[in-house]
N, CA, C and O of each residue as an XYZ file, in Angstrom:
440
protein
N     -14.680    -33.256    146.187
C     -13.239    -33.376    146.196
C     -12.784    -33.896    144.841
O     -13.498    -34.622    144.150
N     -11.589    -33.503    144.497
C     -11.072    -33.965    143.199
C     -10.597    -35.406    143.323
O     -10.410    -35.929    144.422
N     -10.413    -36.022    142.185
C     -10.011    -37.423    142.138
C      -8.641    -37.631    142.781
O      -8.415    -38.662    143.415
N      -7.726    -36.681    142.631
C      -6.384    -36.782    143.182
C      -6.401    -36.763    144.704
O      -5.690    -37.527    145.357
N      -7.221    -35.880    145.255
C      -7.317    -35.789    146.715
C      -7.970    -37.034    147.288
O      -7.569    -37.532    148.340
N      -8.991    -37.539    146.579
C      -9.664    -38.751    147.056
C      -8.700    -39.931    147.075
O      -8.707    -40.726    148.015
N      -7.884    -40.045    146.053
C      -6.965    -41.185    146.002
C      -5.889    -41.066    147.090
O      -5.459    -42.081    147.639
N      -5.452    -39.848    147.405
C      -4.452    -39.663    148.466
C      -5.051    -40.051    149.825
O      -4.427    -40.759    150.616
N      -6.279    -39.571    150.076
C      -6.945    -39.891    151.345
C      -7.216    -41.387    151.424
O      -7.022    -42.000    152.474
N      -7.661    -41.972    150.326
C      -7.968    -43.407    150.314
C      -6.705    -44.241    150.528
O      -6.734    -45.237    151.251
N      -5.608    -43.842    149.906
C      -4.359    -44.599    150.063
C      -3.816    -44.427    151.479
O      -3.212    -45.349    152.026
N      -4.024    -43.269    152.067
C      -3.588    -43.065    153.459
C      -4.412    -43.926    154.409
O      -3.863    -44.552    155.315
N      -5.725    -43.960    154.208
C      -6.588    -44.761    155.078
C      -6.323    -46.256    154.906
O      -6.456    -47.016    155.865
N      -5.962    -46.679    153.730
C      -5.638    -48.082    153.498
C      -4.301    -48.457    154.106
O      -4.040    -49.630    154.371
N      -3.458    -47.467    154.327
C      -2.143    -47.727    154.894
C      -1.120    -48.107    153.861
O      -0.146    -48.795    154.165
N      -1.332    -47.665    152.637
C      -0.391    -48.029    151.583
C       0.970    -47.374    151.793
O       1.963    -47.833    151.230
N       1.035    -46.321    152.585
C       2.330    -45.685    152.846
C       3.226    -46.590    153.692
O       4.435    -46.372    153.782
N       2.628    -47.599    154.307
C       3.416    -48.542    155.105
C       3.830    -49.776    154.315
O       4.710    -50.523    154.743
N       3.202    -49.993    153.169
C       3.490    -51.209    152.394
C       4.204    -50.933    151.076
O       4.461    -51.860    150.308
N       4.523    -49.688    150.811
C       5.239    -49.359    149.574
C       6.699    -49.781    149.675
O       7.149    -50.288    150.702
N       7.439    -49.555    148.565
C       8.853    -49.899    148.537
C       9.652    -49.017    149.498
O      10.619    -49.475    150.107
N       9.257    -47.784    149.630
C       9.996    -46.849    150.495
C       9.407    -46.804    151.909
O       9.597    -45.829    152.636
N       8.706    -47.848    152.282
C       8.042    -47.828    153.590
C       9.008    -48.012    154.752
O       8.646    -47.740    155.897
N      10.235    -48.469    154.483
C      11.206    -48.655    155.563
C      11.466    -47.328    156.271
O      11.579    -47.297    157.497
N      11.561    -46.244    155.525
C      11.745    -44.911    156.118
C      10.536    -44.550    156.984
O      10.687    -43.994    158.072
N       9.359    -44.864    156.501
C       8.142    -44.551    157.248
C       8.069    -45.369    158.543
O       7.664    -44.856    159.587
N       8.460    -46.632    158.466
C       8.413    -47.472    159.666
C       9.379    -46.967    160.726
O       9.053    -46.954    161.913
N      10.566    -46.552    160.301
C      11.535    -46.031    161.276
C      10.984    -44.797    161.973
O      11.117    -44.669    163.190
N      10.379    -43.904    161.239
C       9.809    -42.696    161.832
C       8.652    -43.060    162.757
O       8.543    -42.516    163.856
N       7.791    -43.972    162.321
C       6.654    -44.379    163.148
C       7.113    -45.037    164.450
O       6.557    -44.763    165.514
N       8.112    -45.892    164.367
C       8.617    -46.541    165.584
C       9.217    -45.496    166.523
O       9.034    -45.562    167.738
N       9.936    -44.527    165.943
C      10.510    -43.463    166.759
C       9.410    -42.644    167.436
O       9.512    -42.339    168.624
N       8.375    -42.291    166.701
C       7.262    -41.502    167.256
C       6.535    -42.300    168.337
O       6.187    -41.749    169.381
N       6.304    -43.582    168.098
C       5.640    -44.425    169.091
C       6.489    -44.527    170.357
O       5.959    -44.484    171.467
N       7.801    -44.661    170.192
C       8.694    -44.727    171.359
C       8.640    -43.423    172.152
O       8.610    -43.438    173.382
N       8.629    -42.300    171.444
C       8.515    -41.004    172.130
C       7.186    -40.869    172.858
O       7.132    -40.353    173.974
N       6.122    -41.332    172.227
C       4.802    -41.261    172.867
C       4.759    -42.134    174.121
O       4.210    -41.722    175.143
N       5.335    -43.337    174.050
C       5.364    -44.208    175.228
C       6.186    -43.584    176.348
O       5.815    -43.665    177.519
N       7.300    -42.964    175.985
C       8.124    -42.284    176.983
C       7.363    -41.126    177.622
O       7.452    -40.914    178.831
N       6.623    -40.386    176.820
C       5.848    -39.266    177.339
C       4.732    -39.758    178.268
O       4.493    -39.152    179.313
N       4.066    -40.817    177.911
C       3.008    -41.377    178.751
C       3.585    -41.875    180.072
O       3.014    -41.638    181.136
N       4.721    -42.566    179.996
C       5.370    -43.068    181.214
C       5.766    -41.923    182.136
O       5.543    -41.995    183.344
N       6.349    -40.872    181.581
C       6.782    -39.761    182.425
C       5.589    -39.018    183.031
O       5.678    -38.526    184.155
N       4.479    -38.933    182.301
C       3.284    -38.284    182.850
C       2.729    -39.096    184.014
O       2.352    -38.529    185.040
N       2.674    -40.430    183.862
C       2.183    -41.273    184.958
C       3.129    -41.227    186.148
O       2.687    -41.225    187.297
N       4.406    -41.190    185.883
C       5.391    -41.111    186.957
C       5.237    -39.795    187.721
O       5.299    -39.778    188.950
N       5.039    -38.709    187.003
C       4.848    -37.407    187.651
C       3.570    -37.405    188.480
O       3.556    -36.870    189.589
N       2.503    -37.991    187.962
C       1.252    -38.056    188.721
C       1.422    -38.873    189.997
O       0.905    -38.507    191.052
N       2.153    -39.983    189.893
C       2.383    -40.812    191.071
C       3.195    -40.050    192.117
O       2.937    -40.176    193.314
N       4.163    -39.269    191.678
C       4.966    -38.488    192.611
C       4.131    -37.401    193.272
O       4.309    -37.122    194.458
N       3.230    -36.788    192.530
C       2.359    -35.760    193.119
C       1.475    -36.371    194.197
O       1.287    -35.771    195.255
N       0.931    -37.558    193.940
C       0.092    -38.242    194.928
C       0.919    -38.590    196.163
O       0.452    -38.421    197.289
N       2.130    -39.071    195.960
C       3.013    -39.430    197.078
C       3.360    -38.195    197.910
O       3.381    -38.263    199.139
N       3.628    -37.077    197.255
C       3.941    -35.836    197.967
C       2.741    -35.383    198.783
O       2.907    -34.930    199.916
N       1.536    -35.495    198.233
C       0.335    -35.104    198.976
C       0.146    -35.981    200.205
O      -0.211    -35.485    201.274
N       0.386    -37.289    200.059
C       0.262    -38.193    201.213
C       1.292    -37.859    202.284
O       0.977    -37.858    203.474
N       2.521    -37.576    201.864
C       3.573    -37.255    202.826
C       3.306    -35.926    203.532
O       3.597    -35.783    204.720
N       2.757    -34.958    202.805
C       2.405    -33.676    203.443
C       1.304    -33.870    204.478
O       1.342    -33.263    205.549
N       0.330    -34.709    204.162
C      -0.749    -34.985    205.117
C      -0.189    -35.664    206.365
O      -0.553    -35.312    207.487
N       0.699    -36.639    206.162
C       1.303    -37.332    207.300
C       2.161    -36.372    208.125
O       2.184    -36.449    209.353
N       2.864    -35.468    207.440
C       3.696    -34.484    208.145
C       2.836    -33.569    209.013
O       3.207    -33.261    210.145
N       1.698    -33.135    208.494
C       0.801    -32.278    209.300
C       0.277    -33.039    210.518
O       0.185    -32.482    211.612
N      -0.066    -34.316    210.321
C      -0.558    -35.116    211.449
C       0.526    -35.290    212.508
O       0.257    -35.163    213.702
N       1.751    -35.579    212.071
C       2.840    -35.760    213.019
C       3.200    -34.454    213.730
O       3.555    -34.468    214.908
N       3.110    -33.343    213.030
C       3.382    -32.048    213.662
C       2.323    -31.749    214.727
O       2.650    -31.257    215.807
N       1.057    -32.047    214.425
C      -0.004    -31.835    215.409
C       0.207    -32.739    216.624
O       0.008    -32.311    217.761
N       0.606    -33.971    216.386
C       0.877    -34.900    217.494
C       2.053    -34.405    218.334
O       2.038    -34.527    219.559
N       3.069    -33.847    217.679
C       4.225    -33.309    218.396
C       3.819    -32.131    219.281
O       4.265    -32.022    220.423
N       2.982    -31.264    218.755
C       2.521    -30.111    219.544
C       1.716    -30.593    220.750
O       1.895    -30.083    221.856
N       0.837    -31.562    220.547
C       0.044    -32.093    221.657
C       0.935    -32.730    222.717
O       0.736    -32.519    223.914
N       1.913    -33.507    222.276
C       2.804    -34.186    223.211
C       3.651    -33.190    223.983
O       3.842    -33.340    225.190
N       4.161    -32.172    223.297
C       4.979    -31.177    224.004
C       4.135    -30.366    224.978
O       4.635    -29.969    226.031
N       2.879    -30.112    224.659
C       1.991    -29.410    225.588
C       1.748    -30.253    226.830
O       1.772    -29.739    227.948
N       1.517    -31.535    226.639
C       1.321    -32.422    227.793
C       2.585    -32.492    228.645
O       2.503    -32.505    229.873
N       3.732    -32.536    228.015
C       4.989    -32.591    228.751
C       5.209    -31.327    229.557
O       5.658    -31.394    230.702
N       4.902    -30.185    228.983
C       5.060    -28.926    229.711
C       4.129    -28.867    230.911
O       4.503    -28.362    231.969
N       2.915    -29.385    230.747
C       1.982    -29.417    231.878
C       2.499    -30.351    232.972
O       2.343    -30.068    234.159
N       3.113    -31.463    232.568
C       3.634    -32.404    233.551
C       4.843    -31.832    234.293
O       5.095    -32.209    235.437
N       5.592    -30.930    233.662
C       6.776    -30.346    234.272
C       6.446    -29.211    235.245
O       7.299    -28.816    236.040
N       5.250    -28.696    235.195
C       4.892    -27.577    236.071
C       5.013    -27.983    237.535
O       4.686    -29.106    237.919
N       5.493    -27.038    238.340
C       5.689    -27.319    239.765
C       4.380    -27.676    240.442
O       4.348    -28.558    241.300
N       3.310    -27.010    240.074
C       2.022    -27.282    240.709
C       1.545    -28.710    240.419
O       0.998    -29.373    241.301
N       1.751    -29.180    239.193
C       1.312    -30.542    238.884
C       2.184    -31.568    239.600
O       1.694    -32.621    240.007
N       3.463    -31.270    239.755
C       4.343    -32.189    240.488
C       3.947    -32.221    241.961
O       3.925    -33.289    242.571
N       3.631    -31.053    242.542
C       3.188    -31.011    243.944
C       1.932    -31.846    244.143
O       1.825    -32.588    245.120
N       0.982    -31.730    243.222
C      -0.260    -32.500    243.352
C       0.002    -33.998    243.289
O      -0.640    -34.768    244.004
N       0.933    -34.418    242.449
C       1.205    -35.848    242.305
C       1.908    -36.413    243.535
O       1.607    -37.528    243.962
N       2.843    -35.654    244.109
C       3.573    -36.182    245.258
C       2.822    -35.959    246.563
O       3.171    -36.563    247.577
N       1.804    -35.112    246.566
C       1.010    -34.882    247.772
C       0.298    -36.163    248.191
O       0.152    -36.430    249.383
N      -0.143    -36.950    247.226
C      -0.841    -38.198    247.552
C       0.110    -39.220    248.194
O      -0.337    -40.155    248.858
N       1.406    -39.040    247.994
C       2.386    -39.947    248.582
C       2.920    -39.427    249.916
O       3.780    -40.051    250.536
N       2.404    -38.283    250.345
C       2.792    -37.741    251.643
C       3.993    -36.821    251.589
O       4.562    -36.526    252.640
N       4.403    -36.361    250.452
C       5.536    -35.435    250.350
C       5.013    -34.014    250.207
O       4.065    -33.760    249.464
N       5.637    -33.100    250.922
C       5.244    -31.700    250.873
C       6.487    -30.856    250.644
O       7.593    -31.308    250.939
N       6.337    -29.652    250.130
C       7.504    -28.792    249.938
C       8.090    -28.388    251.291
O       7.371    -28.300    252.286
N       9.394    -28.147    251.316
C      10.077    -27.781    252.557
C       9.676    -26.376    252.980
O       9.456    -25.500    252.143
N       9.582    -26.169    254.306
C       9.226    -24.844    254.823
C      10.441    -23.910    254.752
O      10.293    -22.708    254.533
N      11.639    -24.472    254.938
C      12.855    -23.661    254.859
C      13.606    -24.037    253.589
O      13.617    -25.204    253.198
N      14.219    -23.082    252.959
C      14.943    -23.385    251.720
C      16.185    -24.214    252.007
O      16.719    -24.148    253.114
N      16.649    -24.975    251.062
C      17.845    -25.795    251.286
C      19.089    -24.914    251.423
O      19.145    -23.806    250.888
N      20.081    -25.427    252.147
C      21.326    -24.695    252.343
C      22.441    -25.430    251.613
O      22.443    -26.656    251.500
N      23.380    -24.644    251.125
C      24.527    -25.236    250.434
C      25.558    -25.676    251.455
O      25.791    -24.994    252.453
N      26.154    -26.782    251.207
C      27.221    -27.292    252.062
C      28.511    -27.208    251.256
O      28.614    -27.756    250.159
N      29.497    -26.506    251.827
C      30.776    -26.370    251.144
C      31.785    -27.254    251.859
O      31.898    -27.218    253.084
N      32.493    -28.021    251.112
C      33.519    -28.902    251.666
C      34.859    -28.353    251.205
O      35.083    -28.124    250.016
N      35.750    -28.146    252.181
C      37.101    -27.671    251.862
C      38.081    -28.723    252.304
O      37.900    -29.376    253.332
N      39.102    -28.876    251.530
C      40.155    -29.850    251.839
C      41.421    -29.093    252.221
O      41.787    -28.107    251.580
N      42.063    -29.553    253.242
C      43.351    -29.006    253.620
C      44.406    -29.934    253.034
O      44.387    -31.145    253.254
N      45.317    -29.343    252.290
C      46.369    -30.137    251.660
C      47.599    -30.105    252.563
O      48.488    -29.278    252.364
N      47.657    -30.957    253.511
C      48.799    -31.005    254.425
C      49.548    -32.273    254.291
O      50.541    -32.481    254.988
């Protein structure tokens, strides 16, 4: 490498660009870049946390949906006429041999 390139690389590695007279411009740019990098890191971590939260909520939603299906199946089985007959048979109740009749009540407005 030539002497000029070596001195540029050496001065960069020493950090002389931060200690020169015109270093105020460099510091402002560096602080701005560091702030942008911190913002980018924060937003990446925030996005990752949201993805994890969404995955947990989807898993919980699937579990609750499965529980809902199981519960509704049990309820439908409990509503069946045959299951109701079996439950009340032990208490001595049986279905009527004759169907029920409607009773109509009429009022005379006199």
